[in-house]
Structures are given as C-alpha cells and as structure tokens.
C-alpha positions in Angstrom: -121.7 -107.3 -130.5 -120.7 -103.7 -131.3 -121.2 -102.8 -127.6 -119.0 -105.5 -126.5 -116.3 -104.6 -128.9 -116.5 -101.0 -127.9 -116.2 -101.8 -124.2 -113.3 -104.1 -124.9 -111.7 -101.3 -126.9 -112.1 -98.7 -124.2 -110.8 -101.1 -121.6 -107.8 -101.9 -123.7 -107.1 -98.2 -124.2 -107.4 -97.5 -120.5 -105.1 -100.4 -119.7 -102.6 -99.3 -122.3 -102.6 -95.8 -120.9 -101.9 -97.1 -117.4 -99.2 -99.4 -118.6 -97.5 -96.6 -120.6 -97.7 -94.3 -117.5 -96.1 -97.0 -115.3 -93.5 -97.8 -118.0 -92.5 -94.1 -118.0 -92.3 -93.9 -114.2 -90.1 -97.1 -114.2 -87.8 -95.7 -116.9 -87.5 -92.4 -114.9 -86.6 -94.2 -111.8 -84.1 -96.4 -113.5 -82.4 -93.4 -115.0 -82.3 -91.7 -111.6 -80.9 -94.7 -109.9 -78.4 -95.2 -112.6 -77.1 -91.6 -112.3 -76.8 -92.0 -108.5 -74.9 -95.4 -108.7 -72.6 -93.9 -111.3 -71.8 -90.8 -109.1 -71.3 -92.9 -106.2 -68.8 -95.1 -108.0 -66.9 -92.2 -109.6 -64.0 -90.7 -107.5 -64.8 -87.4 -106.0 -62.9 -84.4 -107.3 -61.5 -82.0 -104.8 -63.2 -78.6 -104.7 -61.4 -75.8 -106.3 -59.1 -73.9 -104.0 -61.1 -70.7 -104.4 -64.2 -72.5 -103.3 -62.4 -74.0 -100.2 -61.3 -70.5 -99.2 -64.8 -68.9 -99.8 -66.4 -67.8 -96.6 -69.6 -69.5 -95.7 -72.7 -67.6 -95.6 -72.3 -64.6 -98.0 -69.9 -66.3 -100.4 -67.2 -63.6 -100.1 -63.6 -64.6 -100.9 -61.5 -64.5 -97.7 -57.8 -65.0 -97.7 -56.5 -66.9 -94.7 -54.8 -64.6 -92.1 -51.1 -64.6 -92.2 -50.8 -65.6 -88.6 -52.4 -68.9 -89.4 -49.9 -69.7 -92.0 -46.8 -68.5 -90.2 -46.7 -67.5 -86.5 -45.9 -63.8 -85.8 -43.8 -64.8 -82.8 -42.0 -67.8 -81.7 -41.0 -68.7 -78.2 -37.7 -70.3 -77.3 -34.6 -69.9 -75.1 -31.2 -68.2 -76.1 -27.9 -67.3 -74.5 -28.5 -63.8 -73.3 -25.2 -62.8 -74.9 -26.9 -63.4 -78.2 -29.3 -60.6 -77.6 -28.5 -57.1 -78.8 -29.5 -54.0 -76.8 -31.2 -51.3 -78.6 -28.7 -48.3 -78.8 -31.7 -45.9 -78.9 -33.7 -47.5 -76.2 -35.5 -44.5 -74.4 -36.0 -46.3 -71.1 -33.1 -46.0 -68.5 -32.5 -48.8 -66.1 -30.5 -48.1 -62.9 -28.2 -50.5 -61.1 -30.7 -50.6 -58.2 -33.5 -51.8 -60.5 -31.2 -54.4 -62.1 -30.4 -55.5 -58.5 -34.1 -55.7 -57.7 -34.7 -57.9 -60.8 -31.8 -60.3 -59.8 -33.4 -60.6 -56.4 -36.9 -61.3 -58.1 -35.6 -63.7 -60.6 -33.7 -65.6 -57.9 -36.9 -66.1 -55.9 -39.5 -66.8 -58.7 -37.4 -67.6 -61.9 -37.6 -65.9 -65.2 -41.4 -65.2 -65.4 -41.4 -62.7 -68.3 -39.6 -63.5 -71.6 -37.5 -61.0 -73.4 -39.1 -59.5 -76.6 -36.8 -59.4 -79.5 -36.7 -58.9 -83.3 -36.2 -61.8 -85.6 -32.4 -60.9 -85.6 -32.1 -60.7 -81.8 -32.4 -56.9 -81.1 -34.2 -56.4 -77.8 -37.7 -54.7 -78.0 -38.6 -55.2 -74.3 -36.5 -56.6 -71.5 -33.3 -54.7 -71.5 -33.0 -54.8 -67.7 -34.0 -58.5 -67.6 -31.2 -59.3 -70.0 -28.7 -57.3 -67.9 -29.9 -59.2 -64.8 -29.4 -62.5 -66.5 -25.9 -61.5 -67.6 -25.1 -60.5 -64.0 -26.5 -63.8 -62.7 -24.5 -65.8 -65.2 -27.6 -67.6 -66.7 -26.8 -69.7 -69.7 -30.2 -69.5 -71.3 -33.2 -67.1 -71.0 -36.7 -67.3 -72.4 -37.3 -65.0 -75.4 -40.2 -64.3 -77.6 -38.8 -63.5 -81.1 -40.5 -62.0 -84.1 -40.9 -64.2 -87.0 -38.5 -63.6 -89.9 -41.4 -64.1 -92.2 -43.1 -61.2 -90.7 -40.3 -58.7 -89.7 -41.3 -55.5 -88.1 -40.5 -52.3 -89.9 -38.3 -49.7 -88.1 -41.4 -47.6 -87.3 -43.3 -50.7 -85.9 -40.4 -51.7 -83.8 -40.1 -48.2 -82.3 -43.8 -48.0 -81.6 -43.7 -51.4 -79.7 -40.6 -50.3 -77.7 -42.4 -47.2 -76.4 -46.0 -48.8 -76.1 -44.6 -51.7 -74.1 -43.3 -49.2 -71.4 -46.0 -46.5 -71.6 -49.1 -48.7 -71.7 -48.1 -50.2 -68.3 -47.5 -46.8 -66.8 -51.0 -45.8 -67.8 -52.4 -48.0 -65.0 -52.7 -46.5 -61.5 -52.7 -48.1 -58.0 -55.8 -48.3 -56.1 -54.0 -47.1 -53.0 -56.4 -48.3 -50.4 -56.3 -51.9 -51.8 -52.5 -51.8 -52.2 -52.1 -50.5 -48.7 -54.2 -53.4 -47.4 -52.2 -56.0 -49.3 -48.9 -54.5 -48.2 -50.2 -54.5 -44.7 -51.1 -58.2 -44.8 -47.7 -59.0 -46.4 -45.9 -57.2 -43.6 -47.9 -59.0 -41.0 -46.9 -62.3 -42.7 -43.3 -61.2 -42.5 -43.0 -61.4 -46.3 -39.9 -60.2 -48.2 -41.2 -56.9 -49.4 -37.9 -56.1 -51.3 -39.1 -58.5 -54.0 -41.9 -56.3 -55.2 -39.8 -53.3 -56.3 -40.9 -50.5 -53.8 -38.3 -48.6 -51.7 -38.7 -48.3 -48.0 -39.8 -44.7 -48.4 -42.6 -45.8 -50.8 -43.8 -48.6 -48.6 -44.0 -46.2 -45.6 -46.1 -43.7 -47.8 -48.5 -46.4 -48.8 -48.8 -47.9 -45.3 -49.1 -44.5 -43.7 -52.6 -44.4 -42.1 -53.3 -48.0 -42.7 -54.3 -49.6 -39.5 -55.7 -53.1 -40.2 -59.2 -51.8 -41.0 -59.1 -49.4 -37.9 -59.1 -45.8 -38.8 -57.6 -43.8 -36.0 -59.7 -40.8 -36.5 -63.2 -39.7 -35.4 -64.5 -43.2 -35.8 -61.8 -45.0 -33.8 -64.1 -45.8 -31.0 -67.0 -47.4 -32.9 -64.5 -49.2 -35.3 -62.7 -50.7 -32.4 -65.8 -51.7 -30.7 -67.3 -53.3 -33.8 -64.4 -55.6 -34.6 -64.3 -58.7 -32.4 -61.2 -60.7 -31.6 -57.6 -59.7 -32.3 -56.8 -56.3 -33.9 -53.4 -55.8 -35.6 -52.3 -52.2 -36.1 -49.5 -51.2 -38.4 -47.9 -47.9 -37.8 -44.7 -46.3 -38.7 -41.9 -46.9 -36.2 -41.7 -43.2 -35.3 -45.5 -43.0 -34.7 -45.6 -46.0 -32.2 -45.9 -43.9 -29.0 -48.6 -41.6 -30.5 -50.6 -44.5 -31.9 -50.5 -46.4 -28.6 -51.9 -43.3 -26.6 -54.7 -42.9 -29.2 -55.6 -46.5 -29.0 -55.5 -46.6 -25.2 -57.7 -43.6 -25.0 -60.2 -45.1 -27.5 -60.4 -48.3 -25.6 -60.8 -46.5 -22.2 -63.6 -44.3 -23.7 -65.6 -47.3 -24.7 -64.8 -49.5 -21.7 -63.0 -52.1 -23.7 -60.6 -54.4 -21.9 -57.4 -55.2 -23.8 -54.1 -56.8 -23.2 -51.1 -55.1 -24.7 -48.2 -57.2 -26.1 
C-alpha cells in the first residue's frame, strides 16, 4: 500500500511540475502577445529630428546640404536690358566678336545662358548680352544666383576670372581640328559661324590634304587610298600642289582624271 502511495505521490509531483512549466510558458506567451498587440494598436510616434538626420552606418550627425534646401542657381528668362554689366569686367569684347555671336545666335539660337548674381549683375556673358541687345531680343536665358546664397565680392570676382581662364587652359589638337575644318569646307559649311578668321582657318588648313601628305610619302599614300581623293590647298598653292600630285601619280603609274 505504501509503495502504491509513494508511486502515486511521485507521479502527482511529476505531473504537477509539468503543469507548472506549461503554465509558465503559456503566461509568458500571453504577455508577449499582449505587448505586441498593444504596440500595433498604439499610434506610431515620429522619430526625433536628430535621429532622422543621423547618417546611416556610423551614426554621425549630418546636416542636410544647403543646396538640397534652396537651389544655389535658378534658371529663367529676363529682358536683357535688366542685366547689368560688370564695370570691372577684365574681359574685352570687340565689335567683331559681338557680330560673330549675332551670326551664331541667329543660326543656332541662344545656347548658353548668361550667368548673373541674384541682383542681375553679369558674371559671364557680357558679349552675349550685347549681341542680344543688338538683335532686339525681348528675352534671354539667364542662370541667376539664389538670393538665399549670395556670392561674396571675392567669390564673384573669382568666378568672373575662372569662367574665362579655365576655358583658355584647353588647347586644340591641331591635326584633328584641321581634319574637321577640311571636312566642313568640303561640305560647303558656313565656317564664319565658328569664330575663326580667314587667316586662322588658312593656318589650320595649311598642309592638310584630306589624309594625303604631300611629302616624302606622297607616292605610297596616294597609291594606298582607293577611290576619290579630295585635296584641300590654299588658293595660292594650287599650281604647285597640282604639279606635285601629277608627278606623284606619274611616278606610280596611277591613272587619274582631273576635274
């Protein structure tokens, strides 16, 4: 009888222990589910401003750049008479250059806006403004500095000089330029649109012979190029060039038809 009681007691204790463990687990699960449902039902609070502006990754505070808040430059159109020339502009513009710009704008339109301060003083584009006034244009494109981020006098002067000098720091690849100019001349394009004088064009084109170098290689060059050969020479060199070409063709037994 005692053994039976002892077994029943151990079984009862074991069962009680299991029941208590299950009860604890159920209570813990109920608490977790209750917190989750409460959190889902509660309205979400917006994150603090500092937390929103905190940079992801290292957690460093990063202020938004000024340009994302207010643009540094704004594009628009104005009456060219509303723009003011810089009285200390160090760049001179001849009447010839203004006339070239008038011709260019008439062909292609106003492709480069005038750069100006927030109050309308020209930083870059003095010649373009003069051309617009001469043409009687009512509106011209302008890129104006935002009044929220005005340039200091030193910054404005630096930009005036840099806008001119940085472009001058580039150089022409004269061989490529001569090739392009020669192709344009063959196509009978208006070369007065590109700003070179006749003297400058003649300098660049001097020696360019449509991929035919009239020197020690003239024979092999002429023989290696099938089909039509177009040769560009200065007008005063026409007779000399013709004699050189005829001699080269004769030396290599190449038949040709002069036109």
